[in-house]
N, CA, C and O atoms as a MOPAC input file, in Angstrom:
PM7 MOZYME 1SCF
protein

 N      5.94400 1    30.45300 1   -17.76300 1
 C      7.21300 1    30.76000 1   -18.25800 1
 C      8.17500 1    30.43800 1   -17.12300 1
 O      7.93200 1    30.84900 1   -15.98800 1
 N      9.29600 1    29.69100 1   -17.40000 1
 C     10.30000 1    29.41400 1   -16.45200 1
 C     11.07700 1    30.58500 1   -15.99200 1
 O     11.35100 1    31.54300 1   -16.71400 1
 N     11.43600 1    30.45000 1   -14.69000 1
 C     12.17300 1    31.50400 1   -14.14300 1
 C     13.56000 1    31.57200 1   -14.90700 1
 O     14.08200 1    30.51200 1   -15.25400 1
 N     14.14400 1    32.72300 1   -15.16600 1
 C     15.43800 1    32.87700 1   -15.76200 1
 C     16.50100 1    31.99800 1   -15.20100 1
 O     17.28800 1    31.42600 1   -15.95500 1
 N     16.55800 1    31.85800 1   -13.82100 1
 C     17.66400 1    31.07800 1   -13.16800 1
 C     17.22300 1    29.60400 1   -13.12600 1
 O     18.00600 1    28.82700 1   -12.57900 1
 N     16.16100 1    29.15000 1   -13.59300 1
 C     15.73900 1    27.69500 1   -13.56000 1
 C     16.80100 1    26.87700 1   -14.08100 1
 O     17.31500 1    27.15000 1   -15.16600 1
 N     17.18100 1    25.86100 1   -13.36500 1
 C     18.14200 1    24.89100 1   -13.70200 1
 C     19.61400 1    25.36300 1   -13.67700 1
 O     20.52600 1    24.67000 1   -14.12800 1
 N     19.78600 1    26.53900 1   -13.14100 1
 C     21.17800 1    27.11500 1   -12.97500 1
 C     21.60000 1    26.98100 1   -11.59300 1
 O     20.72700 1    26.83100 1   -10.73800 1
 N     22.81700 1    27.01600 1   -11.26400 1
 C     23.40800 1    27.10700 1    -9.93600 1
 C     22.96000 1    28.37300 1    -9.16800 1
 O     22.67700 1    29.40700 1    -9.77400 1
 N     22.90500 1    28.27700 1    -7.89700 1
 C     22.61900 1    29.55800 1    -7.11900 1
 C     23.56700 1    30.65600 1    -7.39600 1
 O     24.70300 1    30.33800 1    -7.74800 1
 N     23.25800 1    31.90500 1    -7.28600 1
 C     24.16000 1    32.94400 1    -7.62400 1
 C     25.35800 1    33.05700 1    -6.71100 1
 O     26.38400 1    33.60200 1    -7.11900 1
 N     25.26200 1    32.53000 1    -5.41400 1
 C     26.39900 1    32.63900 1    -4.62800 1
 C     26.12700 1    31.78600 1    -3.36200 1
 O     24.97200 1    31.48900 1    -3.05600 1
 N     27.19600 1    31.39500 1    -2.62900 1
 C     27.07500 1    30.51100 1    -1.48900 1
 C     26.20200 1    31.07500 1    -0.39900 1
 O     25.72500 1    30.34700 1     0.47200 1
 N     25.97800 1    32.47400 1    -0.45300 1
 C     25.01900 1    33.14200 1     0.61400 1
 C     23.72500 1    32.67100 1     0.47800 1
 O     23.02100 1    32.62400 1     1.48700 1
 N     23.23500 1    32.27200 1    -0.71800 1
 C     21.93000 1    31.71600 1    -0.92400 1
 C     21.73000 1    30.38600 1    -0.21400 1
 O     20.59400 1    30.00500 1     0.06700 1
 N     22.75600 1    29.70900 1     0.06700 1
 C     22.64500 1    28.41500 1     0.88100 1
 C     22.31100 1    28.65400 1     2.30900 1
 O     21.85300 1    27.73100 1     2.98200 1
 N     22.51000 1    29.83000 1     2.81200 1
 C     22.28800 1    30.13700 1     4.19900 1
 C     20.85200 1    29.88500 1     4.57400 1
 O     20.62000 1    29.60400 1     5.75000 1
 N     19.78500 1    29.95800 1     3.64500 1
 C     18.50800 1    29.71200 1     3.87200 1
 C     18.10000 1    28.27400 1     4.03700 1
 O     16.95700 1    28.04000 1     4.43100 1
 N     18.91800 1    27.30300 1     3.77400 1
 C     18.62000 1    26.00200 1     3.82000 1
 C     18.10200 1    25.44200 1     5.10100 1
 O     17.11400 1    24.70800 1     5.11700 1
 N     18.81700 1    25.81000 1     6.26700 1
 C     18.41600 1    25.25100 1     7.56900 1
 C     16.98100 1    25.78200 1     7.84500 1
 O     16.16800 1    24.99300 1     8.32700 1
 N     16.61300 1    27.05300 1     7.57900 1
 C     15.38700 1    27.61900 1     7.74600 1
 C     14.33300 1    26.94500 1     7.00600 1
 O     13.23600 1    26.69100 1     7.50400 1
 N     14.70200 1    26.62900 1     5.70300 1
 C     13.75000 1    25.98100 1     4.69200 1
 C     13.44800 1    24.46100 1     5.26100 1
 O     12.30100 1    24.01500 1     5.26100 1
 N     14.50700 1    23.75300 1     5.71500 1
 C     14.21900 1    22.34400 1     6.17800 1
 C     13.35400 1    22.50500 1     7.48200 1
 O     12.38000 1    21.77200 1     7.65000 1
 N     13.68600 1    23.40900 1     8.35500 1
 C     12.74700 1    23.54500 1     9.52500 1
 C     11.28800 1    23.83400 1     9.21100 1
 O     10.36100 1    23.28100 1     9.80200 1
 N     11.12500 1    24.83500 1     8.13700 1
 C      9.73200 1    25.14300 1     7.76500 1
 C      9.14300 1    23.88300 1     7.07400 1
 O      7.94900 1    23.64000 1     7.25300 1
 N      9.76900 1    23.20400 1     6.42800 1
 C      9.17600 1    21.84600 1     5.72600 1
 C      8.58500 1    20.98000 1     6.84000 1
 O      7.46900 1    20.48900 1     6.67200 1
 N      9.24600 1    20.77300 1     7.92900 1
 C      8.75500 1    19.85400 1     8.87700 1
 C      7.85300 1    20.48800 1     9.97600 1
 O      7.07700 1    19.80000 1    10.64000 1
 N      7.98000 1    21.73400 1    10.12300 1
 C      7.28000 1    22.36400 1    11.27800 1
 C      6.02900 1    23.15700 1    10.98200 1
 O      5.18500 1    23.27800 1    11.87000 1
 N      5.85700 1    23.69300 1     9.82200 1
 C      4.71000 1    24.41500 1     9.38800 1
 C      3.55900 1    23.53300 1     9.00100 1
 O      3.71600 1    22.67700 1     8.13100 1
 N      2.38500 1    23.70900 1     9.62100 1
 C      1.29700 1    22.95400 1     9.25600 1
 C      0.34100 1    23.87600 1     8.26100 1
 O     -0.15700 1    24.91000 1     8.70500 1
 N      0.13000 1    23.48800 1     7.01100 1
 C     -0.60500 1    24.23300 1     6.18700 1
 C     -2.09800 1    24.44300 1     6.65000 1
 O     -2.68100 1    23.59000 1     7.32000 1
 N     -2.64500 1    25.54600 1     6.28300 1
 C     -4.09800 1    25.80000 1     6.64400 1
 C     -4.87600 1    25.46300 1     5.38200 1
 O     -4.78100 1    26.21300 1     4.41000 1
 N     -5.65800 1    24.35400 1     5.34100 1
 C     -6.30000 1    23.84800 1     4.22400 1
 C     -7.35800 1    24.85600 1     3.60000 1
 O     -7.73100 1    24.81100 1     2.42800 1
 N     -7.77300 1    25.73600 1     4.51800 1
 C     -8.72200 1    26.80400 1     3.95900 1
 C     -8.00000 1    27.98100 1     3.19700 1
 O     -8.62200 1    28.77100 1     2.48700 1
 N     -6.69400 1    28.03400 1     3.39300 1
 C     -5.92700 1    29.11700 1     2.71000 1
 C     -5.51800 1    28.59800 1     1.31800 1
 O     -4.73800 1    27.65700 1     1.17000 1
 N     -6.10200 1    29.27700 1     0.30000 1
 C     -5.68100 1    28.81000 1    -1.05300 1
 C     -4.37600 1    28.81100 1    -1.40700 1
 O     -3.93700 1    27.99900 1    -2.22100 1
 N     -3.59500 1    29.77400 1    -0.79600 1
 C     -2.18400 1    29.96200 1    -1.02600 1
 C     -1.36500 1    28.78200 1    -0.36700 1
 O     -0.19200 1    28.64600 1    -0.71700 1
 N     -1.90400 1    27.92800 1     0.55900 1
 C     -1.26300 1    26.95700 1     1.13800 1
 C     -1.77600 1    25.51300 1     0.75600 1
 O     -1.38700 1    24.51300 1     1.36000 1
 N     -2.64100 1    25.47600 1    -0.25000 1
 C     -3.19100 1    24.19000 1    -0.77500 1
 C     -2.23500 1    23.64900 1    -1.76500 1
 O     -1.41000 1    24.34000 1    -2.36400 1
 N     -2.40300 1    22.30000 1    -1.91000 1
 C     -1.44300 1    21.72200 1    -2.87100 1
 C     -1.87100 1    22.19500 1    -4.35900 1
 O     -3.04400 1    22.22700 1    -4.72900 1
 N     -0.81700 1    22.54000 1    -5.12500 1
 C     -1.02300 1    23.02500 1    -6.39800 1
 C      0.03300 1    22.43900 1    -7.38800 1
 O      1.21800 1    22.40500 1    -7.05700 1
 N     -0.33800 1    22.03400 1    -8.45400 1
 C      0.64200 1    21.40600 1    -9.42500 1
 C      0.73300 1    22.27000 1   -10.75700 1
 O     -0.24600 1    22.79900 1   -11.28300 1
 N      1.94900 1    22.33700 1   -11.20000 1
 C      2.20000 1    22.96900 1   -12.47900 1
 C      2.69300 1    22.02700 1   -13.46300 1
 O      2.57400 1    20.82200 1   -13.24000 1
 N      3.24100 1    22.45100 1   -14.54100 1
 C      3.69400 1    21.62200 1   -15.65300 1
 C      4.90000 1    20.88300 1   -15.21700 1
 O      5.12300 1    19.78600 1   -15.72900 1
 N      5.71300 1    21.37700 1   -14.30800 1
 C      6.82000 1    20.55800 1   -13.82400 1
 C      6.67400 1    19.91500 1   -12.47300 1
 O      7.64700 1    19.48400 1   -11.85500 1
 N      5.42100 1    19.85600 1   -12.02000 1
 C      5.15100 1    19.16400 1   -10.79500 1
 C      4.59200 1    20.10400 1    -9.80400 1
 O      4.00300 1    21.11800 1   -10.17600 1
 N      4.75500 1    19.80400 1    -8.52600 1
 C      4.24300 1    20.53300 1    -7.40000 1
 C      4.85400 1    21.99100 1    -7.33100 1
 O      6.04100 1    22.19200 1    -7.58800 1
 N      4.00600 1    22.96200 1    -6.98200 1
 C      4.43900 1    24.30900 1    -6.94200 1
 C      4.34100 1    24.79600 1    -5.44100 1
 O      3.31000 1    24.52800 1    -4.82400 1
 N      5.26200 1    25.43200 1    -4.88000 1
 C      5.05100 1    26.03400 1    -3.55300 1
 C      6.44500 1    26.09700 1    -2.84900 1
 O      7.45700 1    25.64900 1    -3.38900 1
 N      6.44100 1    26.63800 1    -1.70200 1
 C      7.50000 1    26.78600 1    -0.77100 1
 C      7.18700 1    26.49400 1     0.60100 1
 O      6.12600 1    26.83600 1     1.12400 1
 N      8.23900 1    25.77100 1     1.27400 1
 C      7.96600 1    25.39300 1     2.69400 1
 C      7.98200 1    26.74300 1     3.55700 1
 O      7.41700 1    26.75500 1     4.65100 1
 N      8.54200 1    27.72400 1     3.12900 1
 C      8.58900 1    29.02200 1     3.90500 1
 C      7.29500 1    29.65400 1     4.01200 1
 O      7.09400 1    30.35600 1     5.00300 1
 N      6.31900 1    29.50500 1     3.08300 1
 C      5.05500 1    30.06900 1     3.23900 1
 C      3.95900 1    29.07000 1     3.45500 1
 O      2.78300 1    29.40600 1     3.32100 1
 N      4.32100 1    27.80500 1     3.79800 1
 C      3.32200 1    26.74700 1     4.10100 1
 C      2.71800 1    26.13100 1     2.96000 1
 O      1.73400 1    25.40200 1     3.08400 1
 N      3.33500 1    26.42000 1     1.67800 1
 C      2.70700 1    25.86400 1     0.49300 1
 C      3.36400 1    24.51200 1    -0.05700 1
 O      2.88300 1    23.94000 1    -1.03500 1
 N      4.39700 1    24.07100 1     0.56800 1
 C      5.00900 1    22.86200 1     0.26700 1
 C      5.80200 1    22.32900 1     1.39700 1
 O      6.90400 1    22.80600 1     1.66600 1
 N      5.24200 1    21.28600 1     2.11600 1
 C      5.92900 1    20.75800 1     3.28300 1
 C      5.52200 1    19.21700 1     3.49800 1
 O      4.81700 1    18.63100 1     2.67600 1
 N      5.96300 1    18.66800 1     4.53900 1
 C      5.76300 1    17.26400 1     4.75200 1
 C      4.32100 1    16.91700 1     4.78600 1
 O      4.01100 1    15.81000 1     4.34600 1
 N      3.36500 1    17.72600 1     5.25800 1
 C      1.91800 1    17.49100 1     5.38000 1
 C      1.33200 1    17.40100 1     3.91300 1
 O      0.40500 1    16.62000 1     3.70000 1
 N      1.82300 1    18.14300 1     2.95000 1
 C      1.59900 1    18.06500 1     1.52800 1
 C      1.88800 1    16.83000 1     0.93900 1
 O      1.03900 1    16.31400 1     0.21300 1
 N      3.02300 1    16.24600 1     1.15600 1
 C      3.53900 1    15.01200 1     0.64900 1
 C      2.78600 1    13.86800 1     1.21300 1
 O      2.49600 1    12.90200 1     0.50700 1
 N      2.44800 1    13.95100 1     2.51600 1
 C      1.69700 1    12.89500 1     3.09600 1
 C      0.28700 1    12.76000 1     2.56500 1
 O     -0.28400 1    11.67800 1     2.43100 1
 N     -0.28000 1    14.05600 1     2.24400 1
 C     -1.65300 1    14.07600 1     1.71900 1
 C     -1.73100 1    13.53200 1     0.31800 1
 O     -2.61500 1    12.74800 1    -0.02700 1
 N     -0.70700 1    14.00500 1    -0.54300 1
 C     -0.61800 1    13.57500 1    -1.86800 1
 C     -0.50300 1    12.04200 1    -1.98500 1
 O     -1.19800 1    11.39200 1    -2.76500 1
 N      0.43100 1    11.49900 1    -1.14800 1
 C      0.60600 1    10.01500 1    -1.15900 1
 C     -0.65000 1     9.41400 1    -0.66200 1
 O     -1.03400 1     8.40600 1    -1.25600 1
 N     -1.38000 1     9.87200 1     0.35900 1
 C     -2.71400 1     9.21400 1     0.71000 1
 C     -3.60200 1     9.26100 1    -0.44200 1
 O     -4.21800 1     8.25400 1    -0.79200 1
 N     -3.70200 1    10.37300 1    -1.05100 1
 C     -4.71100 1    10.48200 1    -2.16100 1
 C     -4.46300 1     9.55000 1    -3.20300 1
 O     -5.41200 1     8.98200 1    -3.74400 1
 N     -3.15300 1     9.30600 1    -3.58100 1
 C     -2.84000 1     8.27100 1    -4.54400 1
 C     -3.19200 1     6.91300 1    -4.12300 1
 O     -3.71500 1     6.14700 1    -4.93300 1
 N     -2.93200 1     6.53800 1    -2.86000 1
 C     -3.23400 1     5.33800 1    -2.37100 1
 C     -4.70100 1     5.01500 1    -2.47100 1
 O     -5.11100 1     3.95400 1    -2.94200 1
 N     -5.50100 1     6.01100 1    -1.99100 1
 C     -7.02100 1     5.81000 1    -1.98700 1
 C     -7.49300 1     5.81800 1    -3.48400 1
 O     -8.40500 1     5.06000 1    -3.81500 1
 N     -6.94800 1     6.58400 1    -4.32600 1
 C     -7.50400 1     6.51700 1    -5.73400 1
 C     -7.18200 1     5.09300 1    -6.34200 1
 O     -8.05100 1     4.43500 1    -6.91400 1
 N     -5.98300 1     4.69300 1    -6.19400 1
 C     -5.64400 1     3.39700 1    -6.67000 1
 C     -6.54000 1     2.31700 1    -6.19500 1
 O     -7.08500 1     1.52100 1    -6.96000 1
 N     -6.68600 1     2.31400 1    -4.80100 1
 C     -7.48200 1     1.32300 1    -4.21600 1
 C     -9.02500 1     1.42700 1    -4.63000 1
 O     -9.69900 1     0.40400 1    -4.75100 1
 N     -9.49000 1     2.54400 1    -4.81700 1
 C    -10.95700 1     2.69600 1    -5.34800 1
 C    -11.09600 1     2.17400 1    -6.73000 1
 O    -12.18900 1     1.79100 1    -7.14900 1
 N     -9.99400 1     2.14800 1    -7.46300 1
 C    -10.11300 1     1.76500 1    -8.81400 1
 C     -9.52600 1     0.26300 1    -9.07500 1
 O     -9.43500 1    -0.21300 1   -10.20700 1
 N     -9.15800 1    -0.38900 1    -7.94200 1
 C     -8.67200 1    -1.67300 1    -7.98600 1
 C     -7.21700 1    -1.81200 1    -8.60600 1
 O     -6.83600 1    -2.88800 1    -9.06900 1
 N     -6.55300 1    -0.86700 1    -8.59700 1
 C     -5.20900 1    -0.87000 1    -9.15300 1
 C     -4.21400 1    -1.38600 1    -8.19100 1
 O     -4.11200 1    -0.85100 1    -7.08700 1
 N     -3.50700 1    -2.34200 1    -8.51500 1
 C     -2.45500 1    -2.97600 1    -7.67700 1
 C     -1.06200 1    -2.92300 1    -8.42300 1
 O     -0.95400 1    -2.51900 1    -9.58100 1
 N     -0.07600 1    -3.33900 1    -7.70200 1
 C      1.21500 1    -3.40700 1    -8.22600 1
 C      1.87000 1    -2.07900 1    -8.08600 1
 O      1.32300 1    -1.18700 1    -7.43700 1
 N      3.08400 1    -1.90400 1    -8.70000 1
 C      3.95400 1    -0.68400 1    -8.51800 1
 C      3.28700 1     0.48900 1    -9.05700 1
 O      2.43800 1     0.38900 1    -9.94300 1
 N      3.67000 1     1.68200 1    -8.51100 1
 C      3.07200 1     2.88400 1    -9.06200 1
 C      3.67000 1     3.05900 1   -10.57600 1
 O      2.96500 1     3.50700 1   -11.48100 1
 N      4.83700 1     2.72300 1   -10.74500 1
 C      5.58200 1     2.89700 1   -11.97600 1
 C      6.52600 1     1.78500 1   -12.16900 1
 O      7.03100 1     1.25100 1   -11.18100 1
 N      6.80700 1     1.39000 1   -13.36900 1
 C      7.85900 1     0.41600 1   -13.59400 1
 C      9.17900 1     1.09500 1   -14.09600 1
 O      9.15100 1     1.83400 1   -15.08100 1
 N     10.33300 1     0.83900 1   -13.40800 1
 C     11.52200 1     1.34500 1   -13.82700 1
 C     12.06500 1     0.36100 1   -14.81800 1
 O     11.96500 1    -0.85400 1   -14.64900 1
 N     12.67300 1     0.94400 1   -15.91100 1
 C     13.15300 1     0.03000 1   -17.00600 1
 C     14.23400 1    -0.82800 1   -16.59300 1
 O     14.72500 1    -1.62800 1   -17.38900 1

């Protein structure tokens, strides 16, 4: 079930004060692959997680990208990942 505030603006400018901390966490926290809470997880709307708890950060994006490249290579897939109309 979607969060009641999904797709809505933040409740107040105060919520934006976390952005610098979030960006820092995205680039600086290295996830622990043995910690289930920090492993890549996908939901119906895509990746789920937060940089603040090590569940979504640059290392995750790099790992996902590498997995796609390796999967496509192993299956002889070439060309663009998707075609834009």
